[in-house]
Backbone as CSV, one residue per row, in Angstrom:
resi,resn,N_x,N_y,N_z,CA_x,CA_y,CA_z,C_x,C_y,C_z
1,MET,-6.584,4.471,-22.381,-5.809,2.805,-22.305,-4.086,3.713,-22.572
2,LYS,-3.277,3.645,-21.589,-2.029,3.709,-22.161,-1.614,3.628,-23.359
3,LYS,-0.783,4.223,-24.158,0.612,3.718,-25.073,1.698,3.613,-24.425
4,TRP,1.885,2.127,-25.176,3.265,1.061,-24.556,4.208,1.375,-25.938
5,GLY,4.123,2.513,-26.565,5.615,2.408,-27.080,4.639,2.118,-28.756
6,PHE,4.800,1.005,-29.266,4.379,0.461,-29.976,3.011,-0.501,-30.547
7,LEU,2.308,-0.079,-29.431,0.995,-0.536,-29.642,0.710,-1.902,-29.511
8,ILE,1.449,-2.362,-28.310,1.127,-4.249,-27.880,0.267,-4.682,-27.099
9,LEU,-0.212,-3.095,-26.693,-1.254,-3.469,-25.769,-2.938,-3.962,-27.219
10,LEU,-3.727,-5.273,-27.697,-3.983,-5.192,-27.964,-5.346,-5.773,-27.788
11,VAL,-7.122,-4.644,-28.028,-8.010,-5.306,-26.957,-8.608,-6.693,-28.535
12,LEU,-9.052,-8.194,-27.323,-8.999,-8.806,-27.573,-10.932,-8.564,-27.917
13,CYS,-11.659,-8.076,-27.633,-12.670,-7.531,-27.733,-13.396,-6.485,-28.258
14,PHE,-14.230,-6.819,-29.480,-14.595,-5.728,-30.056,-15.150,-4.824,-29.582
15,GLY,-14.820,-3.507,-29.756,-15.326,-2.595,-28.588,-15.519,-2.347,-27.799
16,ILE,-14.653,-2.423,-27.099,-14.848,-2.506,-25.634,-14.701,-1.408,-25.243
17,ALA,-15.368,-1.077,-24.409,-16.274,0.262,-23.302,-15.328,0.174,-22.228
18,TYR,-15.013,1.816,-21.572,-14.318,2.090,-20.808,-15.371,3.455,-20.003
19,LYS,-14.811,3.432,-18.791,-15.688,4.572,-17.878,-14.971,5.317,-17.682
20,ASN,-14.584,6.585,-17.729,-14.078,7.483,-17.584,-13.921,7.846,-16.196
21,VAL,-13.349,8.650,-15.243,-13.644,9.014,-13.982,-12.713,9.813,-13.253
22,PRO,-12.856,11.422,-13.844,-12.343,12.219,-12.898,-12.061,12.219,-11.557
23,LEU,-10.838,12.029,-10.475,-10.730,12.141,-9.042,-10.242,13.827,-9.160
24,SER,-10.539,14.000,-7.989,-10.735,15.144,-7.561,-9.469,15.392,-6.900
25,GLN,-8.195,14.544,-6.258,-6.916,14.834,-6.276,-6.495,15.318,-7.817
26,ASP,-5.257,16.263,-7.001,-4.475,16.651,-8.241,-3.652,15.456,-9.197
27,ASN,-3.760,15.874,-10.299,-3.277,15.073,-11.125,-3.424,13.912,-11.695
28,VAL,-4.552,13.220,-10.613,-4.668,11.617,-10.671,-6.551,11.364,-11.794
29,GLU,-6.431,10.352,-12.001,-6.915,9.765,-13.204,-7.622,7.992,-12.861
30,ILE,-9.031,8.122,-12.886,-8.533,6.722,-13.149,-9.683,6.145,-14.458
31,LYS,-9.065,5.432,-14.933,-10.219,4.625,-16.223,-10.912,2.836,-15.500
32,ILE,-11.737,2.785,-15.622,-12.224,1.660,-15.385,-12.768,0.685,-16.506
33,TYR,-12.083,-0.259,-16.762,-12.317,-1.228,-17.831,-13.510,-2.538,-17.618
34,GLU,-14.957,-2.319,-18.257,-15.529,-3.149,-18.069,-15.438,-4.500,-18.284
35,GLU,-14.522,-5.134,-19.564,-14.087,-6.429,-19.848,-12.413,-6.206,-20.040
36,LYS,-12.274,-7.524,-18.918,-10.366,-7.379,-18.465,-10.262,-7.701,-20.566
37,GLU,-8.554,-6.863,-20.578,-8.231,-6.310,-21.789,-6.942,-7.017,-21.420
38,LYS,-6.380,-7.793,-22.964,-5.281,-8.774,-22.700,-4.017,-8.593,-23.189
39,ILE,-3.031,-8.815,-22.807,-1.965,-8.375,-23.877,-1.259,-9.702,-24.782
40,GLU,-1.530,-9.207,-26.252,-0.816,-10.477,-27.023,0.018,-11.114,-27.090
41,THR,0.472,-12.089,-26.929,2.206,-12.821,-26.973,2.428,-12.196,-28.078
42,SER,3.679,-11.559,-27.992,4.890,-11.742,-29.602,5.974,-11.227,-28.270
43,GLU,6.950,-10.420,-28.890,8.631,-10.155,-28.979,8.586,-9.362,-28.274
44,LYS,7.485,-8.411,-28.299,7.269,-7.282,-27.543,6.655,-7.507,-26.002
45,THR,6.415,-8.586,-25.382,5.741,-8.624,-24.127,6.929,-9.461,-23.614
46,LYS,6.333,-9.471,-22.320,8.013,-10.937,-21.182,6.616,-11.758,-20.368
47,LYS,6.692,-12.638,-20.209,6.100,-14.038,-19.244,6.428,-13.196,-18.268
48,ILE,5.594,-13.631,-17.146,5.892,-13.161,-15.734,5.274,-14.837,-15.278
49,GLU,6.203,-15.555,-14.865,5.854,-16.739,-13.982,5.323,-16.719,-12.480
50,ILE,3.511,-16.664,-12.144,3.411,-16.201,-10.944,3.323,-17.477,-10.054
51,GLU,3.802,-17.508,-8.796,4.150,-19.012,-7.586,2.568,-18.590,-6.822
52,LYS,2.131,-19.982,-6.491,1.282,-19.638,-5.730,1.446,-18.841,-4.261
53,GLU,3.009,-19.543,-3.494,3.467,-18.112,-2.552,3.225,-16.567,-2.293
54,GLN,3.134,-16.514,-4.138,3.439,-15.068,-4.413,1.500,-14.653,-3.711
55,ILE,0.973,-15.338,-3.082,-0.488,-14.881,-2.643,0.123,-14.323,-1.361
56,TYR,1.143,-14.189,-0.695,1.083,-13.830,0.850,2.483,-12.872,0.502
57,GLN,2.783,-11.948,-0.381,3.755,-11.549,-0.371,3.433,-9.934,-1.008
58,GLY,4.296,-9.522,-0.414,3.714,-7.798,-1.076,3.192,-6.682,0.019
59,ASN,3.119,-5.290,-1.199,2.459,-4.347,-0.141,1.025,-4.331,0.340
60,LEU,0.069,-5.661,-0.569,-0.927,-5.155,-0.258,-2.012,-6.469,0.509
61,LEU,-1.357,-6.837,0.996,-1.391,-8.218,2.296,-3.114,-7.607,2.792
62,LEU,-3.725,-8.102,2.918,-4.914,-8.099,3.885,-4.896,-8.573,5.302
63,VAL,-4.612,-8.283,6.294,-4.003,-9.368,7.146,-5.128,-8.461,8.360
64,ASN,-5.971,-9.077,9.323,-7.323,-8.772,10.191,-7.465,-10.069,10.831
65,SER,-9.089,-10.119,11.489,-9.229,-11.422,11.857,-8.943,-12.618,11.611
66,ASP,-9.566,-12.015,10.303,-10.089,-13.877,9.167,-8.913,-13.718,8.651
67,TYR,-7.627,-12.845,8.000,-6.066,-13.424,7.231,-5.205,-12.816,8.066
68,PRO,-4.697,-14.246,8.835,-3.446,-13.959,9.736,-1.951,-13.727,8.516
69,VAL,-0.999,-13.093,9.600,0.341,-13.181,8.288,0.788,-14.644,8.635
70,GLN,1.748,-14.836,7.337,1.945,-15.943,6.530,3.825,-15.743,6.771
71,PRO,4.657,-16.793,7.559,5.494,-16.647,7.645,6.628,-15.774,6.330
72,GLU,6.097,-15.739,5.089,6.636,-15.429,4.298,6.036,-14.326,4.045
73,SER,5.185,-13.594,4.547,4.868,-11.998,4.331,5.798,-11.043,4.887
74,MET,5.898,-11.640,6.398,7.187,-10.598,6.659,8.390,-10.424,5.805
75,LYS,8.522,-8.436,6.523,9.466,-7.940,5.797,10.673,-8.843,5.808
76,THR,11.512,-8.658,5.340,13.198,-9.490,5.294,14.173,-8.116,5.632
77,ASP,13.273,-6.723,5.764,14.563,-5.921,6.347,14.426,-5.366,6.988
78,VAL,13.792,-5.432,7.750,13.730,-4.635,9.752,14.869,-5.190,10.510
79,VAL,14.805,-3.612,11.195,15.983,-3.007,11.763,15.599,-2.325,12.857
80,ASN,16.407,-2.158,13.653,15.854,-1.463,14.980,16.511,-0.092,14.228
81,LEU,15.252,1.171,14.270,15.793,2.207,14.146,16.750,2.871,15.623
82,PHE,16.857,2.847,16.658,17.771,3.128,16.791,19.609,3.211,17.479
83,THR,19.144,2.253,16.736,20.824,1.364,16.290,20.717,2.494,14.545
84,HIS,20.041,2.503,13.858,20.124,2.967,12.285,19.832,4.312,12.863
85,THR,20.644,4.944,13.005,19.845,6.821,12.880,20.186,7.362,12.211
86,GLU,20.729,6.485,11.066,21.088,7.568,9.458,19.678,7.611,9.174
87,LEU,18.188,6.443,9.539,17.285,6.282,8.980,16.097,7.222,9.766
88,ILE,16.510,7.821,11.071,15.800,9.011,11.832,15.825,10.255,10.917
89,ASN,14.755,10.265,10.124,15.680,11.973,10.011,13.979,12.806,9.488
90,GLY,14.391,13.370,10.385,13.024,14.723,10.674,11.649,13.955,11.652
91,PHE,11.963,13.054,12.429,10.819,12.437,13.843,11.820,11.984,14.035
92,VAL,11.356,11.458,15.817,11.970,10.673,16.677,11.250,9.754,17.089
93,VAL,12.096,8.739,17.796,11.532,7.036,17.803,10.990,7.786,19.593
94,LEU,9.771,6.449,20.087,9.229,6.402,21.225,10.688,6.277,22.219
95,ASN,10.793,4.591,22.308,12.097,4.128,22.623,13.226,3.689,21.318
96,ASN,13.955,3.185,22.753,15.208,1.744,21.884,14.536,0.969,20.840
97,ASP,13.285,0.513,21.451,13.166,-1.013,20.632,12.599,-0.938,19.356
98,ILE,12.275,0.124,18.724,11.060,0.208,18.142,12.006,-0.490,16.603
99,ASP,11.762,-1.390,15.587,11.583,-1.621,14.657,10.805,-1.549,13.792
100,LEU,11.504,-1.321,12.469,10.837,-1.052,10.683,11.269,-1.621,9.538
101,SER,10.623,-1.772,8.794,11.203,-2.411,7.547,12.402,-0.927,6.851
102,GLU,13.848,-0.939,6.668,14.724,-0.136,6.363,13.306,0.540,5.327
103,LYS,12.619,-0.086,4.180,12.484,0.868,3.379,11.286,1.554,3.608
104,ILE,10.687,1.311,4.462,9.365,2.078,5.078,10.079,3.190,5.628
105,ALA,10.603,2.740,6.151,11.468,4.059,7.233,11.718,4.909,6.413
106,LYS,12.234,4.729,5.248,13.222,5.836,4.179,11.826,6.639,3.598
107,GLU,10.702,5.650,3.392,9.842,6.565,2.342,8.993,7.314,3.662
108,PHE,8.252,7.003,5.091,8.340,7.816,6.360,9.350,9.067,6.311
109,ALA,10.244,8.646,6.112,10.906,9.913,6.322,10.529,10.754,5.007
110,ASP,10.824,10.432,3.689,10.250,11.340,2.964,8.909,12.294,3.099
111,LEU,8.376,11.376,3.205,7.041,11.749,4.058,6.861,12.525,5.432
112,VAL,7.660,13.043,5.831,8.178,13.733,7.094,8.912,15.046,6.467
113,ALA,9.273,14.571,5.610,9.930,16.066,4.755,8.819,17.049,4.262
114,ALA,8.334,16.622,3.384,7.433,17.290,2.657,5.859,17.884,3.972
115,ALA,6.130,17.560,4.933,5.498,17.829,6.251,5.945,18.944,6.293
116,GLU,6.890,18.756,6.600,8.108,19.706,7.050,7.726,21.068,6.830
117,LYS,7.879,20.839,5.397,7.547,22.292,4.411,6.372,22.867,4.494
118,ASP,5.697,22.296,5.252,4.253,22.719,5.630,4.060,23.644,6.782
119,GLY,5.355,23.503,7.616,4.908,23.641,9.350,4.604,22.604,10.182
120,VAL,4.957,21.691,9.441,4.190,20.508,10.501,5.517,19.211,10.344
121,ASN,6.041,19.929,11.894,7.006,19.263,11.948,7.681,18.297,13.151
122,HIS,6.617,18.208,14.233,6.630,16.971,15.175,5.962,15.904,14.932
123,PHE,6.593,15.289,14.644,6.426,13.454,14.406,7.099,12.341,15.080
124,ALA,6.764,11.702,16.097,7.241,10.337,16.404,6.594,9.488,15.894
125,ILE,7.612,8.428,15.962,7.101,7.005,16.086,6.973,5.656,16.806
126,THR,6.018,5.833,17.442,5.676,4.944,18.422,5.379,3.594,18.536
127,SER,5.386,2.878,17.668,5.448,1.327,17.547,5.533,1.181,15.727
128,GLY,6.177,-0.033,16.025,6.786,0.025,14.252,6.718,-1.824,14.368
129,PHE,7.276,-2.514,13.336,7.605,-3.994,13.240,7.570,-4.977,15.135
130,ARG,6.523,-5.927,15.002,6.475,-6.513,16.290,6.481,-8.104,15.409
131,ASP,7.592,-8.905,16.275,7.669,-10.274,15.771,6.855,-10.949,16.594
132,LEU,6.008,-12.461,16.649,4.606,-13.293,17.264,4.948,-12.670,18.421
133,SER,6.225,-13.402,18.902,6.261,-12.914,20.827,5.911,-11.537,20.823
134,ASP,6.345,-10.611,20.878,5.704,-9.270,21.452,4.568,-9.182,21.297
135,GLN,4.110,-9.435,19.969,2.703,-9.205,19.721,1.690,-10.333,20.589
136,GLN,2.459,-11.144,21.143,1.162,-12.314,22.261,1.498,-11.375,23.200
137,ALA,2.683,-11.191,23.908,2.721,-10.082,25.172,1.662,-9.354,25.349
138,LEU,1.803,-8.385,23.974,1.227,-7.527,24.053,-0.220,-8.077,24.415
139,PHE,-0.680,-8.459,23.628,-2.358,-9.476,23.241,-2.656,-10.082,25.188
140,GLN,-1.210,-10.180,25.495,-1.678,-10.579,27.064,-1.587,-9.375,27.963
141,ASP,-0.520,-8.524,27.962,-0.545,-7.797,28.778,-1.980,-6.562,28.323
142,MET,-1.696,-5.794,27.610,-3.305,-5.432,27.217,-4.930,-5.816,26.604
143,GLY,-5.230,-6.996,26.826,-6.408,-7.919,26.357,-7.086,-7.705,24.613
144,PRO,-7.448,-8.490,24.525,-8.516,-8.477,23.189,-9.031,-7.328,22.826
145,ASP,-9.872,-6.819,23.882,-10.522,-5.462,23.451,-9.434,-4.253,22.889
146,ILE,-8.468,-4.544,22.997,-7.249,-3.378,22.963,-6.492,-3.907,21.789
147,ALA,-5.436,-4.709,22.436,-4.604,-5.946,21.282,-4.911,-6.440,20.737
148,LEU,-4.889,-7.135,19.108,-4.816,-8.197,18.363,-4.140,-9.157,18.886
149,PRO,-4.623,-10.897,18.715,-3.874,-11.983,18.857,-2.410,-11.645,17.827
150,PRO,-1.320,-12.376,18.135,-0.059,-12.546,17.105,-0.782,-13.261,15.871
151,GLY,0.023,-12.776,14.582,-0.328,-13.325,13.662,-1.356,-11.821,12.698
152,HIS,-2.336,-11.738,13.667,-3.142,-10.542,13.212,-3.243,-9.520,13.279
153,SER,-1.875,-9.281,13.329,-1.425,-8.013,13.697,-0.793,-7.458,12.519
154,GLU,-1.550,-5.524,11.971,-0.493,-5.521,10.501,1.295,-4.954,10.925
155,HIS,1.193,-4.850,12.578,2.391,-4.622,13.232,3.650,-5.895,12.837
156,ASN,2.426,-7.241,12.662,3.268,-8.131,12.503,3.847,-7.812,10.830
157,LEU,3.411,-7.156,9.824,4.378,-7.193,8.595,5.040,-6.534,8.417
158,GLY,5.716,-5.375,9.145,6.688,-4.440,9.272,5.786,-3.231,7.699
159,LEU,4.862,-3.408,7.389,4.486,-2.351,6.834,3.467,-1.204,7.477
160,SER,3.731,-1.172,9.084,2.633,-0.625,9.688,3.656,0.407,10.603
161,LEU,3.190,0.935,10.904,3.662,1.611,11.738,2.728,3.168,12.940
162,ASP,3.125,3.056,14.063,2.140,3.901,14.965,2.782,5.511,14.592
163,VAL,2.802,6.254,14.504,2.973,8.185,14.050,2.143,8.560,15.500
164,GLY,2.792,9.709,16.232,2.119,10.367,16.983,2.900,11.992,16.894
165,SER,1.918,12.404,17.504,2.913,13.739,17.979,3.358,14.155,19.532
166,THR,4.898,15.086,18.939,4.960,15.207,20.625,4.796,16.698,21.283
167,GLN,3.719,16.921,20.550,3.106,17.454,21.159,1.327,17.964,22.042
168,MET,0.925,17.153,21.467,-0.336,16.371,22.065,-0.791,15.188,21.312
169,LYS,-2.237,14.757,21.158,-3.245,13.790,21.081,-3.204,13.795,19.201
170,MET,-3.096,12.710,18.863,-3.211,12.845,17.262,-4.093,13.315,16.704
171,GLU,-4.991,12.399,17.739,-6.484,13.021,16.571,-6.941,14.786,16.731
172,ASP,-6.035,15.692,18.167,-6.039,17.233,17.502,-4.617,18.226,17.116
173,ALA,-4.030,17.041,16.609,-2.129,17.685,16.512,-2.478,17.627,14.815
174,PRO,-2.005,19.243,15.035,-1.509,19.437,12.511,-1.406,18.204,12.676
175,GLU,0.159,17.258,12.979,0.713,15.783,12.319,-0.568,14.728,11.774
176,GLY,-1.905,14.447,13.176,-2.365,13.931,12.318,-3.480,14.410,11.527
177,GLU,-3.756,15.676,11.466,-4.403,16.231,10.133,-3.831,15.887,8.742
178,TRP,-2.040,16.715,8.973,-1.552,16.382,7.476,-1.381,14.288,7.207
179,ILE,-0.983,13.992,7.856,-1.851,12.478,7.744,-2.855,11.775,6.944
180,GLU,-3.684,12.073,7.540,-5.159,12.284,6.749,-5.301,12.243,5.617
181,ASN,-4.740,13.926,4.742,-5.054,14.676,4.074,-4.133,14.465,3.093
182,HIS,-2.792,14.106,3.743,-1.681,14.172,2.341,-0.780,12.611,2.487
183,ALA,-1.094,11.939,3.400,-0.282,10.960,3.381,-0.370,9.473,2.382
184,TRP,-0.904,9.775,1.354,-1.700,8.837,0.293,-0.012,9.573,-0.649
185,LYS,0.392,10.455,-1.046,1.176,10.910,-2.109,2.108,10.242,-1.628
186,TYR,2.665,9.516,-0.670,3.476,8.998,-0.434,3.504,7.822,0.082
187,GLY,2.480,7.323,-0.553,2.499,5.885,-0.771,1.315,4.999,0.667
188,PHE,1.119,5.985,1.638,0.911,5.670,3.056,-0.707,5.858,2.967
189,ILE,-1.526,4.894,3.761,-3.095,5.118,3.816,-3.233,5.327,5.690
190,LEU,-4.017,6.179,5.729,-4.592,5.798,6.974,-5.154,4.504,6.919
191,ARG,-5.138,3.013,8.032,-5.754,2.022,7.945,-6.735,1.974,8.830
192,TYR,-7.440,2.566,9.880,-8.529,2.257,10.379,-9.092,3.629,10.833
193,PRO,-9.497,4.451,9.648,-10.102,5.842,9.710,-11.734,5.281,10.583
194,GLU,-12.143,6.925,10.370,-13.778,7.299,10.954,-14.246,6.483,10.282
195,ASN,-16.172,6.372,10.758,-17.154,5.418,10.334,-16.559,4.359,9.154
196,LYS,-15.408,3.325,9.452,-14.945,2.215,8.531,-14.553,0.665,9.524
197,LYS,-15.530,1.177,10.711,-15.452,0.145,11.625,-16.380,-1.024,11.333
198,ASP,-16.982,-0.723,10.615,-18.356,-2.148,10.419,-17.134,-2.921,9.041
199,ILE,-16.640,-2.459,8.780,-15.478,-3.116,7.564,-14.355,-3.230,7.720
200,THR,-13.716,-2.872,8.987,-12.159,-3.393,8.901,-11.861,-3.593,10.673
201,GLY,-13.247,-3.736,11.240,-13.606,-4.533,12.793,-12.539,-3.658,13.556
202,ILE,-11.751,-2.567,13.371,-11.391,-1.887,14.226,-11.375,-0.316,14.402
203,GLN,-11.646,0.166,15.595,-12.429,1.322,15.439,-11.401,2.694,15.344
204,TYR,-11.908,3.940,14.899,-10.675,5.034,14.504,-9.209,5.091,15.222
205,GLU,-8.447,4.960,14.241,-6.879,5.336,14.815,-6.007,6.155,14.339
206,PRO,-6.384,7.480,14.293,-5.558,8.145,13.884,-3.890,8.053,13.546
207,TRP,-3.601,7.567,14.507,-2.480,7.121,14.784,-1.318,5.862,13.582
208,HIS,-2.423,4.747,13.533,-1.536,3.950,12.273,-1.806,3.762,10.873
209,ILE,-0.383,4.270,10.336,-1.071,4.172,8.809,-0.093,2.794,8.090
210,ARG,-0.234,2.992,7.336,0.407,1.805,6.711,0.765,1.793,4.975
211,TYR,1.739,1.359,4.636,2.039,1.226,3.337,1.947,0.423,2.023
212,VAL,1.547,1.405,1.437,0.608,0.561,-0.311,1.181,0.390,-0.933
213,GLY,2.307,1.725,-0.981,2.297,2.156,-1.896,1.725,2.718,-3.271
214,LEU,2.563,3.557,-4.028,1.443,4.692,-5.657,0.866,3.469,-6.006
215,PRO,-0.017,3.414,-7.212,-0.626,4.678,-6.967,-2.415,3.770,-6.666
216,HIS,-1.535,2.743,-5.533,-2.672,2.362,-5.009,-3.168,3.131,-3.618
217,SER,-2.178,3.733,-3.153,-2.844,4.995,-1.877,-3.797,6.086,-2.621
218,ALA,-3.599,6.422,-3.493,-4.150,7.204,-4.662,-5.621,6.640,-4.353
219,ILE,-5.769,5.709,-5.220,-6.878,5.437,-5.739,-7.651,5.204,-4.239
220,MET,-7.280,4.497,-3.443,-8.385,4.620,-2.066,-8.341,5.983,-1.453
221,LYS,-7.564,6.395,-1.399,-7.882,8.158,-0.852,-8.970,8.521,-1.733
222,GLU,-8.933,8.459,-3.529,-9.596,9.000,-3.742,-11.354,8.100,-3.858
223,LYS,-11.431,7.741,-3.436,-12.246,6.162,-3.435,-13.137,6.231,-2.017
224,ASN,-12.758,6.667,-0.637,-12.151,6.808,0.454,-13.089,4.633,0.714
225,PHE,-11.335,4.026,0.518,-11.672,2.921,0.130,-11.254,2.660,1.544
226,VAL,-11.076,1.536,2.603,-10.001,0.760,3.008,-9.582,-0.163,2.850
227,LEU,-8.788,-1.111,2.648,-7.981,-1.764,2.089,-8.707,-3.011,1.682
228,GLU,-9.627,-3.211,2.950,-10.619,-4.759,1.661,-11.250,-4.218,1.196
229,GLU,-11.893,-2.969,1.048,-13.323,-2.502,0.246,-12.349,-2.461,-1.368
230,TYR,-10.811,-1.857,-1.270,-9.821,-1.867,-2.115,-9.650,-3.354,-2.825
231,LEU,-9.359,-4.455,-2.593,-9.092,-5.479,-2.696,-10.336,-6.289,-3.635
232,ASP,-11.507,-6.301,-2.726,-13.208,-6.368,-3.435,-12.809,-5.462,-4.869
233,TYR,-12.689,-4.213,-5.062,-12.958,-3.580,-6.126,-12.276,-3.922,-7.223
234,LEU,-10.617,-4.141,-6.883,-9.743,-4.840,-7.614,-10.017,-6.072,-8.656
235,LYS,-11.064,-6.809,-6.984,-11.114,-8.379,-7.845,-12.587,-8.286,-8.648
236,GLU,-13.281,-7.409,-8.252,-14.213,-6.263,-9.404,-14.404,-6.705,-10.138
237,GLU,-12.971,-5.467,-10.487,-13.365,-4.566,-11.708,-12.030,-5.534,-13.037
238,LYS,-11.384,-6.468,-12.839,-9.929,-7.306,-12.387,-8.927,-6.810,-13.054
239,THR,-9.722,-5.294,-14.447,-8.798,-4.795,-14.610,-8.701,-2.862,-14.674
240,ILE,-8.213,-2.103,-14.185,-7.533,-1.091,-13.726,-6.718,0.076,-14.304
241,SER,-6.984,1.488,-14.879,-5.609,1.811,-15.030,-5.746,3.696,-14.673
242,ALA,-5.144,3.771,-13.802,-5.058,5.305,-13.095,-3.385,6.073,-13.796
243,ASP,-3.508,7.190,-13.397,-2.919,8.351,-13.692,-2.513,9.136,-13.122
244,VAL,-1.380,8.925,-12.119,-0.841,9.786,-10.844,-0.109,10.471,-11.577
245,ASN,-0.395,11.795,-11.298,0.393,13.471,-11.512,1.159,12.652,-12.715
246,GLY,0.863,12.651,-13.951,1.496,11.845,-15.005,1.772,11.411,-15.407
247,LYS,1.937,10.306,-14.326,2.600,8.435,-14.836,1.082,8.002,-14.833
248,ASN,1.383,6.846,-15.770,0.085,5.778,-15.554,0.820,4.089,-15.476
249,TYR,-0.347,4.121,-14.181,-0.052,2.594,-13.621,-1.560,1.814,-14.606
250,ASP,-1.139,0.680,-15.062,-2.436,-0.475,-15.778,-2.254,-1.360,-14.387
251,ILE,-3.407,-1.746,-13.837,-2.816,-2.534,-12.117,-4.254,-3.962,-12.721
252,PHE,-3.799,-5.016,-12.191,-4.172,-6.078,-13.101,-4.719,-7.078,-11.715
253,TYR,-6.198,-7.891,-11.676,-5.811,-9.121,-10.122,-5.995,-10.163,-10.999
254,TYR,-5.295,-11.012,-10.774,-5.256,-12.527,-11.229,-5.753,-13.639,-9.542
255,PRO,-6.637,-13.770,-10.079,-7.035,-15.507,-9.133,-5.754,-16.219,-9.430
256,VAL,-5.304,-17.006,-8.333,-4.349,-18.126,-8.373,-4.360,-19.375,-7.320
257,THR,-4.360,-20.487,-8.208,-4.665,-21.857,-7.326,-2.998,-22.329,-7.875
258,ASP,-2.581,-22.225,-8.575,-1.590,-22.922,-8.617,-0.536,-22.026,-9.399
259,SER,0.767,-21.943,-10.577,1.503,-21.505,-11.021,0.517,-21.060,-12.602
260,THR,0.975,-19.633,-11.945,0.469,-18.683,-13.203,1.142,-17.680,-14.158
261,ASN,0.912,-18.284,-15.621,1.382,-17.417,-16.176,0.948,-15.831,-17.149
262,VAL,1.734,-14.902,-16.856,0.527,-13.815,-17.237,2.216,-13.015,-18.118
263,GLN,1.050,-11.945,-19.329,2.394,-10.784,-20.379,1.870,-9.413,-19.514
264,ILE,2.876,-9.222,-19.456,3.655,-7.445,-19.334,4.209,-7.045,-20.589
265,PRO,4.100,-5.961,-21.024,4.797,-5.007,-22.218,6.624,-5.519,-21.645
266,ALA,7.461,-5.761,-22.655,8.450,-5.716,-22.773,8.819,-4.778,-21.740
267,ASN,8.702,-3.403,-21.664,10.068,-2.652,-21.308,9.513,-2.013,-20.205
268,SER,8.672,-2.523,-20.107,7.640,-1.765,-18.387,8.435,-2.502,-17.309
269,HIS,8.445,-1.665,-16.353,8.425,-2.447,-14.760,7.564,-2.420,-14.446
270,TYR,7.591,-3.658,-12.884,6.329,-3.971,-12.679,6.525,-4.510,-11.588
271,GLU,5.287,-4.730,-10.215,5.573,-5.477,-9.168,3.984,-6.083,-8.569
272,ILE,4.474,-7.045,-8.188,4.071,-8.465,-7.681,3.490,-8.138,-6.280
273,SER,1.934,-8.305,-6.073,1.513,-8.119,-4.977,0.306,-9.631,-4.672
274,GLY,0.516,-10.581,-3.154,-0.733,-11.092,-2.917,-1.974,-10.013,-2.089
275,ASN,-2.490,-10.531,-2.101,-3.903,-9.789,-1.401,-3.574,-10.520,-0.238
276,ASN,-3.160,-11.801,-0.007,-3.130,-12.865,1.536,-4.498,-13.612,1.156
277,MET,-4.732,-13.623,0.740,-6.575,-14.611,0.215,-6.162,-15.490,-0.958
278,ASP,-6.909,-14.953,-2.187,-7.215,-15.945,-3.215,-6.099,-15.770,-4.230
279,GLY,-5.342,-14.007,-3.717,-4.521,-13.993,-5.547,-3.496,-13.002,-5.524
280,VAL,-3.028,-12.565,-7.239,-1.983,-11.472,-6.487,-2.473,-9.966,-7.429
281,ILE,-2.219,-8.669,-7.265,-2.130,-7.805,-8.204,-0.892,-7.156,-8.729
282,VAL,-0.973,-7.074,-9.787,0.691,-7.049,-11.112,0.052,-5.597,-11.061
283,THR,0.806,-4.951,-11.026,1.070,-3.616,-11.523,2.689,-3.044,-12.215
284,VAL,1.671,-2.441,-13.509,3.157,-2.753,-13.918,2.871,-0.694,-14.723
285,TRP,3.998,-0.478,-14.495,4.343,1.139,-15.653,5.050,1.554,-15.944
286,ASP,5.787,2.610,-17.094,6.933,3.075,-17.856,7.636,3.462,-16.559
287,GLU,8.892,3.544,-17.134,10.049,4.662,-16.171,9.871,5.905,-15.899
288,GLN,9.188,6.146,-15.524,9.807,8.012,-15.006,10.946,8.013,-14.062
289,PRO,11.407,9.403,-14.386,13.016,9.195,-13.828,12.671,9.915,-12.752
290,ASP,11.293,10.495,-12.423,11.142,11.912,-11.336,10.930,10.751,-10.174
291,GLY,10.560,9.621,-10.307,9.850,8.685,-8.954,8.703,8.458,-8.833
292,ASN,8.433,7.946,-7.377,6.837,8.052,-7.275,6.322,9.047,-7.047
293,GLN,7.200,9.494,-6.257,5.769,10.562,-4.786,5.244,11.348,-6.083
294,VAL,4.255,12.084,-5.498,2.956,12.915,-5.861,3.535,14.404,-5.798
295,GLU,4.084,15.088,-6.390,4.358,16.708,-6.417,2.783,17.605,-5.435
296,ASP,3.696,18.453,-4.652,2.643,19.033,-3.489,2.169,20.259,-5.042
């Protein structure tokens, strides 16, 4: 377990044990705690109040046929990429009506820059954010076998995008292979991989990527989890700790019915995401000046 500087994480159960599971990804390690560890209230901690509506906000929201997008779930920084050319770095956009979260566009540009160093440089964004009216039109044109009804597509969040190659089909392209092997280092996951249709309900889509952020993308890649499996895993374990490229993250799942208070170390950074179902995931880390990306 990570040292917080002054041992402010105190174990409330005697003899708590954990499984230390080595990961094959470079510089990544997960420690799974068998009982939930709590932080003692003291001057070295700070209290976070979590409101029920936060269940429906964040980067880890599950959106599928059972759990629709809520109005508060949609990213508020969505822009048109064609009119924000400063965001189009190293890739092209298919047409002039592709929208995307500004933050996600910047994260994707970092991914593309890393791929270019490996000689993979023919990326295109073919679809990004869709509002509910756009999704309804697509659903009517394409039908339920191809398109999801409005509110049930990840594209309605602003966190997902369809990525293509300007050279060939994504399933045959170096861009598709690079995404599958390396996108996790930049917070993205291949949302609908092969052999997971029974869980996601969606057939293999080598072009559809989703931003969840580190360390979640690293854990999902290592354990071969899709988002549904990862959220179930967090709910079961309650607390895990992951080291990614020397940076430690502590991840806590909390069920939320009304307002909930949690304690975290006072000098730490944190991020809260709902799961769009019944709770939130609190991710805590110390500041690291080099940023979140994992080095190749």
